[in-house]
VOGU-3710 file (C-alpha; in Angstrom, 3 decimals, decimal comma):
1> makiknfkks> -28,296/-20,168/17,788  -24,569/-19,820/17,124  -23,583/-18,496/13,722  -21,827/-21,039/11,482  -18,269/-19,900/10,733  -16,957/-22,891/8,824  -18,228/-24,217/5,477  -16,769/-27,333/3,833  -17,663/-29,174/0,643  -16,029/-31,580/-1,795
11> fsgdsasllk> -16,616/-31,391/-5,566  -15,882/-33,976/-8,230  -12,995/-32,866/-10,423  -14,594/-34,549/-13,451  -17,830/-32,557/-13,194  -18,593/-30,389/-16,242  -20,089/-27,713/-13,964  -17,203/-27,727/-11,454  -16,334/-24,033/-11,797  -19,943/-22,864/-11,606
21> dvmefidtsl> -20,768/-25,063/-8,601  -17,699/-24,024/-6,619  -18,188/-20,319/-7,324  -21,825/-20,518/-6,148  -20,704/-22,268/-2,952  -18,031/-19,631/-2,260  -20,449/-16,767/-2,948  -23,144/-18,217/-0,661  -20,666/-18,993/2,122  -18,988/-15,570/2,119
31> tslginkkli> -22,356/-13,833/2,027  -23,469/-15,880/5,054  -20,357/-14,736/6,914  -21,244/-11,093/6,277  -18,402/-10,250/3,904  -18,811/-7,057/1,882  -20,023/-7,680/-1,687  -17,042/-5,881/-3,247  -14,638/-8,068/-1,262  -16,572/-11,153/-2,354
41> qkteliaeem> -16,083/-10,118/-5,987  -12,371/-9,635/-5,328  -12,097/-13,129/-3,809  -14,098/-14,762/-6,589  -11,862/-13,145/-9,205  -8,780/-14,907/-7,866  -10,646/-18,121/-6,944  -11,843/-18,572/-10,519  -8,260/-18,380/-11,813  -7,047/-20,906/-9,239
51> iqdlskhafk> -9,849/-23,413/-9,750  -8,981/-23,599/-13,446  -5,312/-24,197/-12,615  -6,083/-26,819/-9,965  -8,260/-28,709/-12,451  -5,662/-28,489/-15,213  -2,903/-29,973/-13,017  -5,084/-32,428/-11,039  -4,531/-36,181/-10,999  -7,224/-38,266/-12,665
61> gaalkvqvvk> -10,266/-38,660/-10,457  -9,090/-36,089/-7,883  -11,722/-34,167/-5,959  -11,617/-30,431/-5,194  -12,075/-29,697/-1,493  -13,312/-26,222/-0,625  -13,390/-24,648/2,828  -14,657/-21,181/3,710  -13,677/-20,395/7,276  -13,700/-17,409/9,615
71> rlgdtsvnla> -11,077/-17,681/12,314  -9,610/-15,003/14,609  -11,082/-12,208/12,505  -9,715/-13,574/9,205  -12,112/-14,989/6,617  -10,443/-17,176/4,008  -11,271/-19,500/1,122  -9,096/-22,633/1,114  -8,831/-24,907/-1,938  -7,132/-28,321/-1,996
81> mngqafepys> -6,757/-30,816/-4,869  -4,350/-33,650/-5,561  -2,136/-32,848/-8,521  1,209/-31,748/-9,892  2,852/-28,585/-8,604  2,642/-25,479/-10,808  3,706/-21,841/-10,786  0,535/-19,781/-10,232  2,149/-16,475/-11,197  3,153/-17,558/-14,692
91> dnesidedas> 1,276/-20,751/-15,493  -0,371/-20,176/-18,878  0,347/-23,370/-20,754  -3,183/-23,786/-22,030  -3,821/-20,164/-22,898  -3,952/-19,580/-26,628  -3,815/-15,780/-26,433  -0,649/-13,691/-26,690  2,180/-13,882/-24,166  0,980/-10,763/-22,355
101> vgvirsvllr> -1,814/-12,810/-20,760  0,741/-14,578/-18,579  2,112/-11,291/-17,315  -1,369/-9,868/-16,751  -2,192/-12,939/-14,705  1,041/-12,615/-12,708  0,406/-8,970/-11,910  -3,210/-9,714/-10,974  -2,220/-12,437/-8,503  0,656/-10,473/-7,012
111> sygenfkyrn> -1,568/-7,447/-6,454  -3,340/-9,449/-3,767  -0,100/-9,624/-1,777  -0,496/-11,545/1,472  -4,147/-12,258/0,681  -3,072/-15,019/-1,718  -0,937/-18,075/-0,911  -0,115/-21,201/-2,934  1,978/-24,280/-2,141  2,225/-27,937/-3,079
121> knnvnlvriv> 2,607/-30,383/-0,204  2,844/-34,149/-0,778  1,328/-33,804/-4,271  -1,587/-31,750/-2,976  -2,015/-28,247/-4,394  -3,168/-25,877/-1,658  -4,517/-22,357/-2,200  -5,516/-19,842/0,464  -7,355/-16,630/-0,453  -8,126/-14,158/2,309
131> adqaaqklnn> -11,483/-12,416/1,968  -11,342/-9,989/4,836  -12,367/-6,490/5,785  -9,431/-6,039/8,151  -8,212/-2,801/6,562  -11,657/-1,214/6,697  -12,274/-2,418/10,252  -8,875/-1,134/11,346  -9,561/2,218/9,747  -12,987/2,492/11,406
141> salyalvlgl> -11,538/1,532/14,781  -8,816/4,154/14,374  -11,418/6,825/13,632  -13,427/5,872/16,718  -10,232/5,931/18,777  -9,430/9,370/17,365  -12,764/10,763/18,592  -12,449/9,093/22,005  -8,862/10,289/22,381  -9,914/13,820/21,495
151> ifgilarnlf> -12,696/13,789/24,101  -10,450/12,235/26,756  -7,637/14,721/26,063  -9,968/17,707/26,363  -11,437/16,388/29,630  -7,993/15,606/31,065  -6,602/18,999/30,108  -9,497/20,937/31,618  -10,552/18,795/34,604  -7,448/16,972/35,865
161> pqpvnellcg> -4,829/18,750/38,019  -1,421/19,207/36,412  0,291/16,565/38,643  -2,326/13,996/37,618  -1,786/14,747/33,929  1,978/14,430/34,367  1,572/11,005/35,990  -0,946/9,966/33,322  1,361/10,965/30,486  4,621/9,800/32,086
171> yildpiktvf> 3,516/6,379/33,302  0,710/5,320/30,953  0,347/7,255/27,697  4,012/7,967/26,856  5,178/4,371/27,562  2,479/2,957/25,248  3,523/5,268/22,429  7,226/4,579/23,047  6,750/0,805/22,822  4,890/1,226/19,503
181> mhaikiivap> 7,646/3,469/18,112  10,296/0,921/19,063  8,279/-1,784/17,295  8,149/0,405/14,170  11,940/0,846/14,298  12,406/-2,938/14,376  10,518/-3,593/11,146  11,292/-0,525/9,004  14,517/-1,788/7,405  13,483/-5,418/6,688
191> vvffsivscf> 9,990/-4,446/5,487  11,324/-1,891/3,007  14,171/-4,143/1,834  12,168/-7,308/1,220  9,144/-5,445/-0,210  11,335/-3,742/-2,817  13,238/-6,951/-3,597  9,949/-8,815/-4,157  8,641/-5,953/-6,290  11,670/-5,639/-8,587
201> sqfgslsdvg> 12,148/-9,390/-8,918  8,933/-9,364/-11,031  10,099/-6,751/-13,541  11,994/-9,148/-15,761  8,694/-10,522/-17,101  7,410/-7,086/-18,132  9,316/-7,420/-21,412  6,728/-10,004/-22,453  4,134/-7,259/-22,963  6,493/-4,984/-24,899
211> klgakvvgmy> 5,210/-1,514/-25,671  2,074/-1,847/-23,552  4,053/-2,660/-20,400  6,550/0,110/-21,071  3,772/2,671/-21,517  1,923/1,648/-18,348  5,059/1,694/-16,184  6,162/4,938/-17,841  2,838/6,615/-17,010  3,083/5,460/-13,407
221> llttviavfv> 6,610/6,850/-13,082  5,502/10,140/-14,655  2,614/10,638/-12,235  4,820/9,589/-9,301  7,370/12,310/-10,119  4,565/14,842/-10,572  3,065/13,856/-7,196  6,374/14,487/-5,415  6,680/17,859/-7,162  3,105/18,766/-6,167
231> glsvfniaqp> 3,821/17,864/-2,540  6,968/20,012/-2,538  5,205/22,942/-4,192  2,169/22,934/-1,908  4,332/22,709/1,202  6,603/25,573/0,128  3,666/27,779/-0,874  1,308/26,979/2,032  4,085/26,766/4,668  1,858/24,781/7,091
241> gefgfalssd> 2,400/25,690/10,729  3,880/29,095/9,937  1,405/30,853/12,224  2,285/30,424/15,901  4,574/27,544/14,993  6,495/26,517/18,108  6,589/22,753/18,060  10,288/22,861/18,847  9,473/24,109/22,340  7,075/21,222/22,965
251> lsgqavnvdt> 9,646/18,764/21,601  12,624/20,217/23,432  12,982/17,070/25,514  13,737/14,980/22,449  17,317/15,541/21,380  18,141/15,834/17,720  21,774/15,456/16,736  22,699/16,670/13,262  26,251/15,892/12,200  27,286/19,081/10,435
261> svntsilstv> 30,736/17,682/9,714  29,387/15,331/7,059  29,922/16,322/3,447  26,416/17,068/2,135  27,311/17,877/-1,474  25,310/16,314/-4,292  28,365/14,329/-5,399  28,791/12,945/-1,881  25,111/11,994/-1,750  25,362/10,097/-5,041
271> lnivpsnfls> 28,589/8,321/-4,074  27,149/7,347/-0,687  24,289/5,434/-2,321  26,594/2,437/-2,817  27,480/0,876/0,576  30,943/-0,402/1,431  29,492/-3,670/2,728  26,157/-5,457/2,715  25,266/-5,144/6,408  26,044/-1,483/7,056
281> pflesdtlql> 22,770/-0,115/5,549  20,790/-2,272/7,995  22,987/-1,466/11,002  23,231/2,263/10,257  19,667/2,693/8,907  20,967/4,274/5,710  17,824/4,429/3,618  19,311/5,133/0,179  21,874/2,353/0,554  19,124/0,006/1,725
291> iflailcgls> 16,969/0,791/-1,320  19,991/0,422/-3,645  20,730/-3,059/-2,268  17,059/-4,048/-2,541  16,820/-2,986/-6,201  20,143/-4,690/-6,993  19,003/-7,947/-5,379  15,533/-7,775/-6,938  16,814/-7,287/-10,473  19,481/-9,988/-10,034
301> vgtigqysam> 17,207/-12,719/-8,681  15,982/-13,787/-12,114  19,459/-13,984/-13,677  21,012/-16,908/-11,810  19,490/-19,895/-13,545  18,349/-22,818/-11,435  18,631/-20,861/-8,188  16,258/-18,075/-9,316  13,050/-19,831/-8,314  14,494/-20,824/-4,956
311> lkelfdalns> 15,646/-17,280/-4,184  12,354/-15,747/-5,299  10,558/-18,115/-2,967  12,952/-17,235/-0,135  12,566/-13,470/-0,598  8,787/-13,809/-0,930  8,731/-15,845/2,285  10,810/-13,251/4,142  8,629/-10,495/2,723  5,558/-12,375/3,955
321> lflsittmit> 7,134/-12,821/7,376  7,855/-9,151/7,944  4,565/-8,020/6,407  2,806/-10,357/8,840  4,760/-8,783/11,697  3,832/-5,357/10,344  0,161/-6,346/10,213  0,344/-7,498/13,835  1,936/-4,214/14,904  -0,459/-2,014/12,942
331> kfipivgfvs> -3,431/-3,690/14,644  -2,468/-1,554/17,649  -2,819/1,683/15,658  -6,279/2,461/17,168  -4,835/2,224/20,702  -1,789/4,284/19,781  -4,035/6,751/17,945  -6,093/7,232/21,116  -2,914/7,729/23,139  -1,356/10,087/20,588
341> ialliinlsv> -4,324/12,430/20,240  -4,761/12,496/24,013  -1,078/13,412/24,448  -1,354/16,093/21,786  -4,353/17,695/23,464  -2,847/17,494/26,957  0,705/18,591/26,159  0,660/20,745/23,046  -0,526/24,310/22,820  -3,515/25,289/20,697
351> enlmailsaa> -1,138/26,936/18,211  0,805/23,730/17,696  -2,364/21,679/17,317  -3,410/24,129/14,619  0,028/23,695/13,018  -0,511/19,916/12,721  -4,002/20,523/11,379  -2,627/22,960/8,793  -0,202/20,281/7,583  -3,128/17,865/7,195
361> vshclaicim> -5,068/20,519/5,239  -2,010/21,129/3,011  -1,845/17,394/2,348  -5,521/17,296/1,308  -5,014/20,385/-0,872  -2,118/18,660/-2,645  -4,335/15,609/-3,215  -6,996/17,818/-4,836  -4,381/19,435/-7,076  -3,087/16,016/-8,108
371> lciygllilv> -6,617/14,929/-9,035  -6,889/18,041/-11,219  -3,586/17,103/-12,867  -5,045/13,680/-13,718  -7,863/15,524/-15,448  -5,346/17,657/-17,332  -3,425/14,554/-18,441  -6,685/12,990/-19,636  -7,373/16,151/-21,657  -3,885/16,648/-23,117
381> lgrlnpikff> -2,530/13,110/-23,534  -5,811/11,244/-23,896  -7,707/13,971/-25,792  -10,787/13,117/-23,738  -13,235/15,037/-21,546  -11,880/15,043/-17,954  -15,336/15,783/-16,507  -16,615/12,589/-18,138  -13,629/10,739/-16,680  -14,415/11,770/-13,097
391> kndregmita> -18,119/11,036/-13,556  -17,294/7,544/-14,811  -14,849/6,973/-11,946  -17,098/8,316/-9,179  -17,959/4,844/-7,860  -14,282/3,860/-7,794  -13,310/6,980/-5,845  -16,048/6,376/-3,260  -15,025/2,723/-2,941  -11,361/3,656/-2,429
401> ftlssssasv> -12,274/6,268/0,183  -14,486/3,788/2,042  -12,171/0,759/1,935  -8,951/2,783/2,309  -7,125/0,045/0,393  -5,826/0,102/-3,201  -5,780/-3,694/-3,412  -9,354/-4,039/-2,121  -10,471/-1,556/-4,789  -8,962/-3,560/-7,689
411> ptnmrictdk> -12,140/-5,438/-8,762  -14,252/-2,257/-8,744  -11,640/-0,305/-10,721  -11,246/-3,090/-13,283  -15,009/-3,192/-13,812  -15,159/0,598/-14,158  -12,333/0,524/-16,706  -14,071/-1,998/-18,950  -17,750/-1,118/-18,397  -17,664/2,675/-18,017
421> mgispvvanf> -14,350/3,850/-19,476  -14,453/1,534/-22,497  -10,917/0,219/-21,910  -9,885/-3,099/-23,439  -9,738/-5,875/-20,787  -6,107/-6,559/-21,787  -5,099/-3,050/-20,696  -7,379/-2,933/-17,640  -6,373/-6,377/-16,357  -2,701/-5,430/-16,568
431> siplgatinm> -2,591/-1,782/-15,487  -5,020/-1,763/-12,535  -3,476/-4,630/-10,488  0,025/-3,351/-11,328  -0,984/0,147/-10,226  -2,264/-1,215/-6,912  1,240/-2,609/-6,421  3,606/0,154/-7,581  1,604/3,344/-8,233  1,258/5,240/-4,940
441> dgvciyltvf> 0,909/8,919/-5,866  -1,114/9,712/-2,753  1,538/8,137/-0,543  4,203/10,213/-2,335  2,338/13,416/-1,459  1,864/12,219/2,123  5,558/11,420/2,558  6,685/14,695/0,964  4,398/17,021/2,938  4,849/15,377/6,317
451> glfmakaygi> 8,544/14,656/5,851  9,169/18,372/5,310  6,712/19,277/8,065  8,542/17,095/10,598  11,891/18,590/9,572  10,446/22,041/10,136  8,975/21,018/13,488  12,357/19,799/14,699  14,254/22,751/13,261  16,270/20,661/10,773
461> pislpslisl> 17,297/22,597/7,641  16,833/20,817/4,305  19,735/21,392/1,929  19,522/20,772/-1,823  21,327/17,392/-1,607  19,018/16,382/1,252  15,996/17,414/-0,809  17,202/15,401/-3,822  17,843/12,420/-1,567  14,371/12,815/-0,053
471> cftiillslg> 12,650/12,878/-3,473  14,635/9,882/-4,716  13,787/7,922/-1,558  10,071/8,725/-1,803  9,859/7,698/-5,476  11,519/4,352/-4,804  9,463/3,771/-1,664  6,297/4,253/-3,685  7,366/1,409/-5,993  7,925/-1,033/-3,147
481> apgvpgcali> 5,523/0,215/-0,472  4,173/-2,779/1,492  0,501/-3,364/0,763  -0,722/-3,524/4,343  -2,819/-1,137/6,454  -0,622/1,612/7,875  2,082/1,172/5,193  2,331/4,953/4,662  3,223/5,358/8,322  5,968/2,730/7,981
491> clgvvletln> 7,341/4,498/4,898  7,240/7,851/6,696  9,513/6,294/9,307  12,024/5,637/6,506  11,739/9,271/5,364  12,332/10,511/8,907  15,520/8,464/9,112  16,653/9,951/5,796  16,204/13,458/7,253  17,783/12,516/10,607
501> ipmealglii> 14,512/13,096/12,485  13,694/10,970/15,569  11,136/8,233/14,945  9,129/9,608/17,869  7,936/12,362/15,529  5,467/9,846/14,075  3,466/10,263/17,266  2,464/13,760/16,132  0,355/12,476/13,236  -0,674/8,926/14,166
511> avnpildmfd> -3,989/10,318/15,379  -4,923/11,910/12,033  -3,244/9,275/9,848  -6,402/7,142/9,224  -8,223/10,143/7,728  -5,253/11,065/5,545  -4,984/7,447/4,397  -8,490/7,643/2,903  -7,513/10,614/0,721  -4,233/8,910/-0,252
521> tvnnttgdva> -6,111/5,821/-1,447  -8,485/7,886/-3,595  -5,456/9,517/-5,221  -3,716/6,170/-5,745  -6,662/4,447/-7,431  -7,690/7,467/-9,516  -4,132/7,630/-10,844  -4,322/3,944/-11,787  -7,511/4,449/-13,795  -6,245/7,660/-15,438
531> aavivarsek> -3,064/5,919/-16,582  -5,098/3,010/-17,958  -7,314/5,404/-19,947  -4,350/7,288/-21,440  -2,458/4,118/-22,391  -5,570/2,499/-23,877  -6,246/5,647/-25,894  -2,693/5,717/-27,272  -2,877/2,016/-28,173  -6,309/2,438/-29,846
541> mldvekfns> -7,772/0,041/-27,248  -10,367/2,490/-25,884  -14,045/2,593/-26,889  -14,541/6,378/-27,033  -18,301/6,083/-27,486  -18,612/4,035/-24,293  -16,367/6,523/-22,462  -18,600/9,435/-23,487  -21,931/7,649/-23,057
//
């Protein structure tokens, strides 16, 4: 008997038990489709908010139509109800609490990124909420591909004649990787630009939460700077690849042109941030100029009166477009991972494979150090027991490692904050979704370690101005990193362009990237919870007894 993949039901908008009935229907339907319980909780969290809004703005006698459908690998909850259009990110007309609730709601909805869509068409309010395990499935597929690629590479290297391996690499494996790298080049600039514009266009509303918002954002910026410093320190101390490091010989066929005639002083770097025209950063792939334009546009969107809403909608639409393209491209990561690890095994020497592995180990070491720093911040700034903190957050760390997605871990982290850490819901509901959007400490470490590693592999010296430019780029990228699987790889492409390293260098680490992404996510989410604890403690919104129990 074929498994049902489409559930539909209509509910009376006048029913007193509307919310309860719809939530039960959604829960039963998603469970029948085999969706993970944590992802069901995430979907129900946003669905509950939207059902209340749909009812509040519905026409008299309108019915709420609910559809839970699984199509082409995507499972979504679709809501439709006749009514007046509203702004889901800031609609809090009937909320009697303080103004911060509206901002908390906005941050919560925006943390779901492309998993949440709203529009009004012909006086019908339509909501689409994606309840999918795509990130986890992609990560699992990439790990399987890694193992298969490793086995295939070893067999090819030891059993196939050299001419056969040359044909295999030259006409099958290399072309596949090259096509993927070209696709990455296409989307890097627009993805970074529109992601950062969409991110900074929200910041005008943060003033509504006053001191609380300032403290949360301040903590995130502090840990971001520390993460970059940790990445730099670990790389310079560990010097990954120092033993038998000869990647330059294996990469000799890929030309690297460094223009030594360019003025690389710090003053020149600062002055060059501002482009001479709007298009040159896109055409010349100038990362700092691109980020400058994105921040400028994002902060200006809300200052132009009647056109603000229209421009926000336009930038959000363009952001959605390029994130959708990115999602399509990253679905091929398992195939490219298989190809990349096979090429590494076939072409690179054992010493160079060990060099790449040492960089991965350095990355994981930096992650562990950053986790210890969170504990130190909890002790010094929060005046709390860091061991208790990690015990309370154990479930959240395991969830983040398993799902490999900060956004997918939001419901679990919010529950941990309120139930185990003793944090006020006002703080937890604001800081955790916001952290899933802008706090990417693990990604900062990843970009720092592997950016410097790639420069070393290609023999490119890093001057002080280049290092300052690199750190500045990484910090800003962490604020606007696209929330899709493989986003760290996309951001690393931006870092490579900043250091004048060929994009093909990404092929060296695509194979191990899924494993590194798990550790990055644990770092990201742990940093979110740590910041929430410290801010709640400073605002006297933390139940210390519950934290220690």
